[in-house]
N, CA, C and O atoms as a DFTB+ gen file, in Angstrom:
652 C
 N C O
     1  1       3.504      29.001       6.094
     2  2       4.247      27.527       5.904
     3  2       5.383      27.324       7.022
     4  3       6.135      28.244       7.345
     5  1       5.422      26.467       7.397
     6  2       6.682      26.388       8.287
     7  2       7.971      27.140       7.924
     8  3       8.177      28.028       7.097
     9  1       8.986      26.349       9.025
    10  2      11.037      27.113       8.431
    11  2      11.008      26.577       7.952
    12  3      11.478      26.904       6.863
    13  1      10.557      25.339       8.025
    14  2      11.578      23.782       7.877
    15  2      11.163      22.827       6.958
    16  3      10.365      21.926       7.217
    17  1      11.843      23.071       5.596
    18  2      11.347      22.394       4.053
    19  2      11.465      20.802       4.424
    20  3      12.539      20.795       5.027
    21  1      11.067      19.658       4.420
    22  2      11.753      18.577       4.081
    23  2      11.799      17.897       3.048
    24  3      10.705      17.429       3.362
    25  1      11.994      17.456       2.227
    26  2      12.046      17.298       0.566
    27  2      11.569      15.515       1.185
    28  3      12.432      14.840       1.746
    29  1      10.352      15.046       1.006
    30  2       9.098      13.772       0.921
    31  2       9.828      12.871      -0.067
    32  3      10.355      13.725      -0.780
    33  1      10.134      11.896      -0.482
    34  2      10.180      11.416      -1.777
    35  2       9.136      11.014      -2.679
    36  3       8.207      10.726      -1.924
    37  1       8.718      10.811      -3.981
    38  2       7.809      11.032      -4.258
    39  2       6.707      11.684      -4.036
    40  3       5.677      11.049      -4.266
    41  1       6.590      12.819      -3.636
    42  2       5.686      14.590      -2.813
    43  2       6.441      14.715      -4.353
    44  3       7.373      14.086      -4.855
    45  1       5.559      15.864      -4.867
    46  2       6.019      17.049      -6.103
    47  2       5.582      17.796      -6.012
    48  3       6.115      18.822      -6.433
    49  1       3.654      17.886      -5.100
    50  2       3.356      19.101      -4.955
    51  2       2.926      20.148      -5.927
    52  3       2.738      21.357      -5.797
    53  1       2.776      18.933      -7.437
    54  2       2.585      19.655      -7.789
    55  2       1.566      18.731      -8.300
    56  3       1.620      17.558      -7.929
    57  1       0.236      19.284      -9.464
    58  2      -0.704      18.149      -9.476
    59  2      -1.436      18.708     -10.768
    60  3      -1.506      19.936     -10.729
    61  1      -1.837      18.306     -11.576
    62  2      -2.532      18.006     -12.950
    63  2      -4.502      18.966     -12.142
    64  3      -5.313      19.646     -12.770
    65  1      -4.521      18.644     -11.016
    66  2      -5.958      18.841     -10.971
    67  2      -5.968      20.592     -10.063
    68  3      -5.230      21.258      -9.337
    69  1      -7.522      20.690     -10.808
    70  2      -7.266      22.017     -10.983
    71  2      -8.971      22.192     -10.211
    72  3      -9.936      21.430     -10.265
    73  1      -8.763      23.752      -9.403
    74  2      -9.876      23.159      -7.945
    75  2     -10.551      23.745      -8.684
    76  3     -10.122      24.460      -9.589
    77  1     -12.356      23.433      -8.286
    78  2     -13.631      24.063      -8.513
    79  2     -13.760      25.401      -7.928
    80  3     -14.285      26.390      -8.440
    81  1     -13.071      25.259      -6.508
    82  2     -13.448      26.779      -6.022
    83  2     -12.437      27.959      -6.416
    84  3     -11.450      28.101      -5.693
    85  1     -12.537      28.445      -7.039
    86  2     -11.180      30.157      -6.492
    87  2     -10.860      30.536      -5.697
    88  3     -10.111      31.510      -5.636
    89  1     -11.396      29.784      -4.583
    90  2     -11.097      30.092      -3.056
    91  2     -10.321      28.713      -2.439
    92  3     -10.074      28.720      -1.233
    93  1     -10.150      28.194      -2.793
    94  2      -9.710      26.973      -2.700
    95  2      -8.807      26.750      -1.698
    96  3      -8.724      25.645      -1.162
    97  1      -7.905      27.969      -1.287
    98  2      -6.677      28.173      -0.442
    99  2      -7.769      28.894       1.151
   100  3      -7.813      28.632       2.353
   101  1      -8.355      29.695       0.384
   102  2      -8.634      30.371       1.745
   103  2     -10.057      28.920       2.973
   104  3     -10.199      28.486       4.115
   105  1     -10.730      28.826       1.470
   106  2     -11.132      27.443       2.107
   107  2     -10.768      26.893       3.058
   108  3     -11.205      27.149       4.180
   109  1      -9.230      25.364       2.622
   110  2      -9.067      25.094       3.620
   111  2      -7.910      25.343       4.190
   112  3      -7.438      24.291       4.622
   113  1      -7.135      26.386       4.419
   114  2      -7.289      26.874       5.631
   115  2      -8.393      27.592       6.763
   116  3      -8.022      27.935       7.885
   117  1      -9.736      27.746       6.296
   118  2     -10.206      28.164       7.435
   119  2     -10.712      27.513       7.452
   120  3     -11.798      28.004       7.760
   121  1     -10.871      26.196       7.299
   122  2     -11.582      24.451       7.877
   123  2     -11.060      24.020       8.782
   124  3     -11.622      23.610       9.798
   125  1      -9.012      24.052       8.402
   126  2      -7.992      23.472       9.180
   127  2      -8.446      23.961      10.554
   128  3      -8.855      23.176      11.410
   129  1      -8.321      25.940      10.835
   130  2      -7.918      26.498      11.508
   131  2      -9.539      25.635      12.415
   132  3      -9.526      25.377      13.619
   133  1     -10.328      25.443      11.819
   134  2     -11.642      25.271      12.726
   135  2     -11.894      23.979      13.227
   136  3     -12.505      23.686      14.255
   137  1     -11.424      23.318      12.493
   138  2     -10.996      21.997      13.187
   139  2     -10.390      21.673      15.060
   140  3      -9.245      21.862      15.472
   141  1     -11.324      21.270      15.692
   142  2     -11.081      21.483      17.152
   143  2      -9.593      20.760      17.422
   144  3      -8.618      21.366      17.866
   145  1      -9.626      18.863      16.944
   146  2      -8.632      18.492      16.862
   147  2      -6.956      18.739      16.760
   148  3      -5.918      18.551      17.396
   149  1      -7.277      19.093      15.955
   150  2      -5.948      19.617      14.941
   151  2      -4.744      20.697      16.363
   152  3      -3.611      20.672      16.844
   153  1      -6.054      21.498      16.438
   154  2      -5.558      22.618      17.326
   155  2      -4.584      21.835      18.929
   156  3      -3.496      22.142      19.415
   157  1      -6.051      20.307      19.502
   158  2      -5.822      20.043      20.477
   159  2      -4.340      19.703      20.575
   160  3      -3.562      20.146      21.420
   161  1      -4.148      19.115      19.894
   162  2      -2.802      18.263      19.061
   163  2      -1.407      18.672      18.402
   164  3      -0.462      17.986      18.013
   165  1      -1.720      20.578      18.431
   166  2      -0.610      20.784      18.048
   167  2      -0.224      20.650      16.698
   168  3       0.976      20.720      16.432
   169  1      -1.326      20.407      15.511
   170  2      -0.735      20.131      13.964
   171  2      -0.888      21.586      13.433
   172  3      -2.050      21.989      13.473
   173  1      -0.351      22.099      13.147
   174  2       0.051      23.529      11.401
   175  2      -0.600      22.773      10.079
   176  3      -0.619      21.548       9.958
   177  1      -0.889      23.281       9.550
   178  2      -1.002      23.491       8.024
   179  2       0.638      23.540       7.197
   180  3       0.770      24.751       7.020
   181  1       1.282      23.197       6.906
   182  2       2.487      23.581       6.847
   183  2       2.350      23.494       5.572
   184  3       3.522      23.735       5.284
   185  1       1.736      23.308       4.372
   186  2       1.784      23.623       3.079
   187  2      -0.077      22.615       2.859
   188  3      -0.522      21.758       3.624
   189  1      -0.783      23.203       1.486
   190  2      -1.224      22.723       1.048
   191  2      -1.645      22.696      -0.717
   192  3      -1.325      23.840      -1.042
   193  1      -1.933      22.327      -1.402
   194  2      -2.131      22.632      -3.344
   195  2      -2.426      21.350      -3.608
   196  3      -2.275      20.182      -3.251
   197  1      -3.247      22.576      -4.928
   198  2      -4.706      21.559      -5.891
   199  2      -4.344      20.612      -6.079
   200  3      -3.654      20.145      -6.985
   201  1      -4.847      20.160      -5.096
   202  2      -4.983      18.444      -4.955
   203  2      -4.060      17.585      -3.289
   204  3      -3.643      16.435      -3.428
   205  1      -3.966      17.946      -2.591
   206  2      -2.400      17.787      -1.809
   207  2      -2.066      18.669      -0.571
   208  3      -2.319      19.864      -0.421
   209  1      -1.613      18.049       0.047
   210  2      -1.008      19.052       1.840
   211  2      -0.482      18.620       2.715
   212  3      -0.108      17.447       2.711
   213  1      -0.425      18.864       3.019
   214  2       0.946      18.692       4.756
   215  2       1.212      18.905       5.881
   216  3       2.008      19.786       6.207
   217  1       0.502      18.018       6.847
   218  2       0.831      18.958       8.381
   219  2       1.766      18.109       9.186
   220  3       1.782      16.879       9.228
   221  1       2.493      18.899       9.778
   222  2       3.430      19.089      10.573
   223  2       3.472      19.145      12.533
   224  3       4.012      20.057      13.160
   225  1       2.750      17.913      13.186
   226  2       3.033      17.711      14.035
   227  2       3.891      17.838      15.277
   228  3       3.769      16.661      15.614
   229  1       4.640      18.342      16.189
   230  2       6.020      17.911      16.764
   231  2       5.592      17.297      17.763
   232  3       4.401      17.211      18.063
   233  1       6.322      16.915      18.243
   234  2       6.252      15.775      19.691
   235  2       6.331      16.004      20.599
   236  3       7.355      16.559      20.996
   237  1       5.373      15.728      21.380
   238  2       5.176      15.788      22.862
   239  2       4.588      14.538      23.555
   240  3       3.715      13.939      22.926
   241  1       4.983      14.022      24.876
   242  2       4.951      13.105      25.797
   243  2       3.148      12.524      25.535
   244  3       2.659      11.423      25.789
   245  1       2.676      13.431      25.101
   246  2       1.148      13.159      25.600
   247  2       0.603      12.777      24.536
   248  3      -0.484      12.254      24.291
   249  1       1.692      13.171      23.764
   250  2       1.089      12.343      22.211
   251  2       1.485      10.652      22.292
   252  3       0.623       9.847      21.940
   253  1       2.532      10.271      22.667
   254  2       2.734       8.698      22.967
   255  2       2.065       8.131      23.102
   256  3       0.910       8.412      23.421
   257  1       2.818       6.454      22.789
   258  2       2.337       5.514      23.378
   259  2       3.222       4.656      24.598
   260  3       4.115       5.118      25.308
   261  1       2.909       3.864      24.597
   262  2       3.791       3.468      25.890
   263  2       5.165       2.817      26.188
   264  3       5.621       2.309      27.212
   265  1       5.865       3.078      24.469
   266  2       7.593       2.868      24.260
   267  2       7.956       4.183      23.664
   268  3       9.123       4.249      23.276
   269  1       7.188       5.296      23.495
   270  2       7.367       7.106      23.533
   271  2       8.010       7.199      21.844
   272  3       9.080       7.624      21.410
   273  1       6.493       6.431      20.997
   274  2       6.659       6.655      19.780
   275  2       5.265       7.828      19.561
   276  3       4.326       7.926      20.351
   277  1       5.382       8.366      18.719
   278  2       3.831       8.525      18.299
   279  2       3.321       7.382      19.061
   280  3       3.848       6.401      19.587
   281  1       1.501       8.056      18.891
   282  2       1.025       6.944      18.846
   283  2       0.271       6.323      18.249
   284  3       0.799       5.371      18.825
   285  1      -0.849       5.653      17.333
   286  2      -0.901       5.242      15.527
   287  2      -2.634       5.933      16.072
   288  3      -3.443       6.445      15.299
   289  1      -2.763       5.805      17.091
   290  2      -4.015       7.701      17.041
   291  2      -3.563       8.773      16.345
   292  3      -3.867       9.449      15.362
   293  1      -2.686       8.696      17.237
   294  2      -2.430       9.945      16.235
   295  2      -1.827      10.830      14.576
   296  3      -2.033      11.786      13.829
   297  1      -0.928       9.546      14.824
   298  2      -0.422       9.177      13.142
   299  2      -1.401       8.936      11.820
   300  3      -1.280       9.276      10.643
   301  1      -2.850       7.890      12.840
   302  2      -3.360       8.217      11.611
   303  2      -4.789       9.289      11.206
   304  3      -5.516       9.265      10.213
   305  1      -4.818      10.507      12.853
   306  2      -5.623      11.271      12.828
   307  2      -4.989      12.727      12.607
   308  3      -5.480      13.593      13.331
   309  1      -3.973      13.143      11.721
   310  2      -3.157      13.497      10.929
   311  2      -3.465      13.324      10.178
   312  3      -4.298      14.113       9.734
   313  1      -2.989      11.872       9.169
   314  2      -3.062      11.668       7.538
   315  2      -3.992      11.889       7.042
   316  3      -4.117      12.591       6.038
   317  1      -5.640      10.818       8.204
   318  2      -6.836      11.507       7.768
   319  2      -6.617      12.819       7.040
   320  3      -6.712      13.030       5.831
   321  1      -6.189      13.971       8.384
   322  2      -6.545      15.494       7.695
   323  2      -5.881      16.031       6.864
   324  3      -6.129      16.980       6.120
   325  1      -4.891      15.327       7.005
   326  2      -4.016      15.618       4.927
   327  2      -4.412      15.176       4.191
   328  3      -4.438      15.904       3.199
   329  1      -5.076      13.638       3.950
   330  2      -5.512      13.434       2.483
   331  2      -6.653      13.941       2.958
   332  3      -6.890      14.709       2.026
   333  1      -7.827      14.142       3.947
   334  2      -8.334      14.654       3.690
   335  2      -8.846      16.129       3.287
   336  3      -9.989      16.232       2.842
   337  1      -7.843      17.547       3.464
   338  2      -7.782      18.513       2.599
   339  2      -7.251      18.461       1.942
   340  3      -7.069      19.641       1.644
   341  1      -6.368      17.527       0.899
   342  2      -5.941      17.100      -0.051
   343  2      -7.725      17.080      -0.755
   344  3      -8.134      18.223      -0.959
   345  1      -8.235      16.515      -0.935
   346  2      -9.053      16.089      -1.320
   347  2     -10.497      17.360      -0.932
   348  3     -11.608      17.027      -1.343
   349  1     -10.415      18.272      -0.423
   350  2     -11.203      19.204       0.756
   351  2     -11.060      20.649      -0.879
   352  3     -11.845      21.565      -1.125
   353  1      -9.690      20.229      -1.680
   354  2      -8.848      21.272      -1.487
   355  2      -9.441      21.650      -3.250
   356  3      -9.634      22.692      -3.878
   357  1      -9.584      20.060      -3.577
   358  2     -10.200      20.368      -5.030
   359  2     -11.825      20.309      -5.491
   360  3     -12.250      19.926      -6.581
   361  1     -12.547      20.764      -4.430
   362  2     -14.397      20.062      -4.314
   363  2     -14.333      20.983      -4.479
   364  3     -13.302      21.533      -4.094
   365  1     -15.810      22.144      -5.444
   366  2     -16.125      23.196      -5.541
   367  2     -17.086      23.989      -4.438
   368  3     -17.675      23.543      -3.454
   369  1     -17.030      25.076      -4.877
   370  2     -17.966      25.708      -3.880
   371  2     -18.832      25.954      -3.537
   372  3     -19.684      26.239      -4.378
   373  1     -19.164      26.004      -2.244
   374  2     -20.447      25.939      -0.739
   375  2     -20.220      23.680      -1.010
   376  3     -21.153      23.077      -1.540
   377  1     -19.488      23.232      -0.748
   378  2     -19.316      22.191       0.163
   379  2     -18.116      22.121       1.226
   380  3     -17.437      23.086       1.577
   381  1     -17.959      20.554       1.752
   382  2     -17.521      20.683       2.392
   383  2     -17.183      19.390       3.011
   384  3     -18.358      19.053       3.155
   385  1     -16.664      18.606       3.392
   386  2     -15.164      17.510       3.245
   387  2     -16.448      16.208       4.660
   388  3     -16.969      16.206       5.775
   389  1     -16.328      15.683       3.866
   390  2     -16.264      13.666       5.050
   391  2     -15.580      12.784       4.819
   392  3     -15.804      12.150       3.788
   393  1     -14.616      12.443       5.579
   394  2     -14.087      10.854       5.583
   395  2     -15.128       9.861       5.848
   396  3     -15.786       9.834       6.888
   397  1     -15.265       8.974       4.781
   398  2     -16.231       7.943       4.733
   399  2     -15.482       6.554       4.475
   400  3     -16.084       5.541       4.119
   401  1     -13.925       6.625       4.722
   402  2     -13.789       5.567       4.628
   403  2     -12.064       5.272       5.061
   404  3     -11.403       6.264       4.754
   405  1     -11.525       4.574       5.456
   406  2      -9.780       4.962       5.525
   407  2      -9.305       3.283       5.503
   408  3     -10.035       2.304       5.659
   409  1      -7.302       3.341       5.164
   410  2      -7.070       2.244       5.537
   411  2      -5.947       2.529       5.848
   412  3      -5.260       3.177       5.059
   413  1      -5.362       2.058       7.290
   414  2      -3.799       2.546       7.554
   415  2      -2.991       1.716       7.613
   416  3      -3.319       0.757       8.311
   417  1      -1.632       1.649       6.970
   418  2      -0.892       0.159       7.132
   419  2      -0.071       0.757       8.620
   420  3      -0.031       1.985       8.545
   421  1       0.343       0.436       9.449
   422  2       1.701       1.586      10.387
   423  2       2.818       0.143       9.573
   424  3       2.680      -1.065       9.385
   425  1       4.166       1.457       9.229
   426  2       4.592       0.450       8.053
   427  2       6.596       0.554       9.407
   428  3       7.310      -0.444       9.312
   429  1       6.852       1.139       9.899
   430  2       7.718       1.748      11.190
   431  2       6.772       2.283      12.772
   432  3       5.635       2.753      12.751
   433  1       7.655       2.036      14.103
   434  2       7.469       3.413      14.875
   435  2       7.689       4.384      14.026
   436  3       8.204       4.281      12.913
   437  1       7.093       5.836      14.825
   438  2       6.564       6.409      14.501
   439  2       7.959       7.178      15.723
   440  3       7.835       7.914      16.702
   441  1       8.653       6.836      15.351
   442  2      10.059       7.692      16.287
   443  2      10.529       8.900      16.303
   444  3      11.378       9.036      15.422
   445  1      10.297      10.129      17.107
   446  2      11.070      11.199      16.112
   447  2      10.127      12.443      16.298
   448  3       8.929      12.594      16.537
   449  1      11.396      13.412      16.042
   450  2      11.161      14.613      16.543
   451  2       9.470      15.463      16.290
   452  3       8.639      16.093      16.944
   453  1       9.634      15.102      15.291
   454  2       8.664      15.383      14.224
   455  2       8.040      14.854      13.255
   456  3       8.575      14.226      12.341
   457  1       6.439      15.148      13.432
   458  2       5.864      13.959      12.487
   459  2       5.107      14.923      11.092
   460  3       4.705      16.085      11.032
   461  1       5.173      13.540       9.850
   462  2       4.830      15.057       8.531
   463  2       3.745      13.920       8.166
   464  3       4.049      12.731       8.066
   465  1       2.585      14.372       7.999
   466  2       1.769      13.728       7.192
   467  2       1.071      14.651       5.955
   468  3       0.701      15.824       5.900
   469  1       1.079      13.651       5.094
   470  2       1.107      14.336       3.853
   471  2      -0.605      13.908       2.718
   472  3      -1.137      12.972       3.314
   473  1      -1.039      14.091       2.088
   474  2      -2.141      13.898       1.872
   475  2      -2.017      14.189      -0.320
   476  3      -1.105      14.820      -0.854
   477  1      -2.924      13.671      -0.909
   478  2      -2.326      13.147      -2.262
   479  2      -3.906      13.012      -3.320
   480  3      -4.307      11.858      -3.474
   481  1      -4.786      14.215      -4.039
   482  2      -5.795      12.886      -4.693
   483  2      -5.112      11.662      -5.371
   484  3      -3.924      11.407      -5.567
   485  1      -6.161      11.047      -5.638
   486  2      -5.835       9.903      -7.014
   487  2      -6.976      10.235      -7.706
   488  3      -6.635      10.399      -8.877
   489  1      -8.782      10.515      -7.514
   490  2      -9.288      10.266      -8.356
   491  2     -10.259      11.100      -7.570
   492  3     -10.803      10.694      -6.543
   493  1     -10.463      12.348      -8.127
   494  2     -11.665      13.438      -8.112
   495  2     -13.009      13.614      -9.024
   496  3     -13.040      14.216     -10.097
   497  1     -14.334      12.842      -8.260
   498  2     -14.929      12.625      -8.798
   499  2     -16.305      13.738      -8.684
   500  3     -15.572      14.695      -8.935
   501  1     -17.534      14.326      -8.533
   502  2     -18.686      15.088      -7.961
   503  2     -18.805      14.455      -7.091
   504  3     -18.766      15.535      -6.501
   505  1     -18.980      13.383      -5.958
   506  2     -19.295      12.676      -4.815
   507  2     -18.254      12.424      -4.474
   508  3     -17.660      13.230      -3.758
   509  1     -17.727      11.374      -4.809
   510  2     -16.319      10.666      -4.364
   511  2     -15.362      11.182      -4.824
   512  3     -15.226      11.552      -5.990
   513  1     -14.210      11.299      -3.511
   514  2     -12.637      11.581      -3.900
   515  2     -12.238      10.618      -3.592
   516  3     -13.095       9.896      -3.082
   517  1     -10.955      10.072      -3.671
   518  2     -10.233       9.035      -3.891
   519  2      -9.055       9.183      -3.215
   520  3      -8.352       8.624      -4.058
   521  1      -8.055       9.592      -2.097
   522  2      -6.860      10.191      -1.270
   523  2      -5.675       8.905      -0.947
   524  3      -5.951       7.729      -0.709
   525  1      -4.658       9.362      -1.000
   526  2      -3.916       8.194      -0.605
   527  2      -3.018       9.353       0.362
   528  3      -3.172      10.532       0.041
   529  1      -2.017       9.020       1.623
   530  2      -1.999       9.338       2.740
   531  2      -0.833       9.234       3.120
   532  3      -0.492       8.090       2.819
   533  1       0.449      10.036       3.877
   534  2       1.634       8.954       3.992
   535  2       1.795       9.622       5.218
   536  3       1.217      10.692       5.404
   537  1       2.648       9.019       6.240
   538  2       3.029      10.059       7.254
   539  2       4.832       9.748       7.185
   540  3       5.234       8.776       6.546
   541  1       5.611      10.485       7.759
   542  2       7.007      10.371       7.539
   543  2       7.665      11.050       8.969
   544  3       7.628      12.274       9.095
   545  1       8.147      10.368       9.822
   546  2       8.977      11.164      11.232
   547  2      10.389      11.247      11.048
   548  3      11.024      10.509      10.295
   549  1      10.864      12.147      11.744
   550  2      11.661      12.918      11.307
   551  2      12.458      13.323      13.039
   552  3      12.412      14.230      13.870
   553  1      13.145      11.989      12.847
   554  2      14.077      12.200      13.775
   555  2      15.795      11.801      13.538
   556  3      16.219      10.836      12.903
   557  1      16.815      13.120      14.434
   558  2      18.579      13.487      13.365
   559  2      18.281      13.846      12.574
   560  3      19.135      13.700      11.699
   561  1      16.973      14.587      12.067
   562  2      16.770      15.141      10.450
   563  2      16.960      13.991       9.279
   564  3      17.143      14.430       8.143
   565  1      16.935      12.582       9.451
   566  2      16.334      11.507       8.903
   567  2      14.934      11.505       8.844
   568  3      14.176      11.348       9.801
   569  1      14.687      11.653       7.894
   570  2      12.915      10.893       7.343
   571  2      12.904       9.614       7.350
   572  3      13.633       8.871       6.693
   573  1      11.899       9.266       8.254
   574  2      11.256       7.037       8.276
   575  2       9.853       7.196       7.601
   576  3       8.919       7.454       8.360
   577  1       9.617       7.083       6.375
   578  2       8.149       6.633       6.410
   579  2       7.336       5.370       7.792
   580  3       7.446       4.180       8.090
   581  1       6.635       6.452       8.212
   582  2       6.261       5.061       9.180
   583  2       4.710       4.522       9.014
   584  3       4.121       3.863       9.871
   585  1       4.195       4.904       7.819
   586  2       2.258       4.974       7.780
   587  2       2.385       5.237       5.482
   588  3       3.196       5.587       4.624
   589  1       0.878       4.728       5.622
   590  2       0.182       4.777       4.414
   591  2      -1.191       4.726       4.725
   592  3      -1.808       4.336       5.716
   593  1      -1.543       5.243       3.578
   594  2      -3.126       5.193       3.929
   595  2      -3.718       5.016       2.291
   596  3      -3.227       4.862       1.173
   597  1      -4.906       5.124       2.821
   598  2      -5.679       5.002       1.121
   599  2      -7.570       5.570       2.718
   600  3      -7.805       5.547       3.926
   601  1      -8.106       5.871       1.660
   602  2      -9.491       7.433       1.641
   603  2     -10.208       7.492       0.589
   604  3      -9.990       7.739      -0.597
   605  1     -11.426       7.128       1.433
   606  2     -12.618       7.790       0.388
   607  2     -13.025       8.786       1.097
   608  3     -13.221       8.668       2.306
   609  1     -13.237      10.082       0.339
   610  2     -14.250      10.819       0.665
   611  2     -15.575      10.581       0.264
   612  3     -16.067       9.793      -0.543
   613  1     -16.320      11.945       1.449
   614  2     -17.852      11.838       0.429
   615  2     -17.776      13.731       0.371
   616  3     -18.044      14.427       1.350
   617  1     -17.425      14.192      -0.763
   618  2     -18.308      15.953      -1.099
   619  2     -19.422      16.155      -0.640
   620  3     -20.176      15.212      -0.879
   621  1     -19.948      17.090       0.004
   622  2     -20.858      17.126       1.505
   623  2     -21.688      18.363       0.479
   624  3     -21.608      19.517       0.899
   625  1     -22.301      18.180      -0.552
   626  2     -22.565      19.396      -1.520
   627  2     -23.402      20.222      -0.484
   628  3     -24.083      19.514       0.258
   629  1     -23.524      22.039      -0.211
   630  2     -24.510      22.354       0.182
   631  2     -24.823      22.732       2.077
   632  3     -25.593      23.476       2.684
   633  1     -23.591      21.607       2.526
   634  2     -23.285      21.607       3.483
   635  2     -21.695      22.074       4.366
   636  3     -20.716      21.362       4.587
   637  1     -21.878      23.184       4.639
   638  2     -20.866      25.213       4.685
   639  2     -20.285      23.524       6.337
   640  3     -21.005      22.651       6.822
   641  1     -18.616      23.883       6.633
   642  2     -18.234      23.516       7.686
   643  2     -19.246      24.362       8.641
   644  3     -20.008      25.289       8.362
   645  1     -18.921      23.580      10.095
   646  2     -20.059      24.254      11.859
   647  2     -18.489      25.885      11.558
   648  3     -17.274      26.005      11.396
   649  1     -19.913      26.819      11.680
   650  2     -18.722      27.720      12.368
   651  2     -18.820      28.828      13.599
   652  3     -17.808      29.412      13.986
């Protein structure tokens, strides 16, 4: 967990979903650590719970677009991972996760010093998991909701992450 916790509106960090894998937390954290793009961006896994995930990304100039905001592609990337790991947290043993579809709506410029992406499971099936994701930007201590996403994940049965 990071040292600063933000209160994200509507996010409870509690879920009625039960993980199908007793090692769900370790599985998610290990997979996140192997994800090269999160390391490249400088993103950190701030929190994970059954059916939910939060990722933080500090601002850097090389993550920006021409106006100095976080680039939409960067925003989409971390919200895809946050929602993806929310879904992965409830998948069974000997599985991996793959995004197969998502739609992102950009609500406001991602103008700030920290981008926070959250993901939560909406419905978890044996093969498909539906999630929602949100991105928030922090500027001078104020949170602004800058993106929302709906995502479909596929549970890859019998296929582990690349090691």
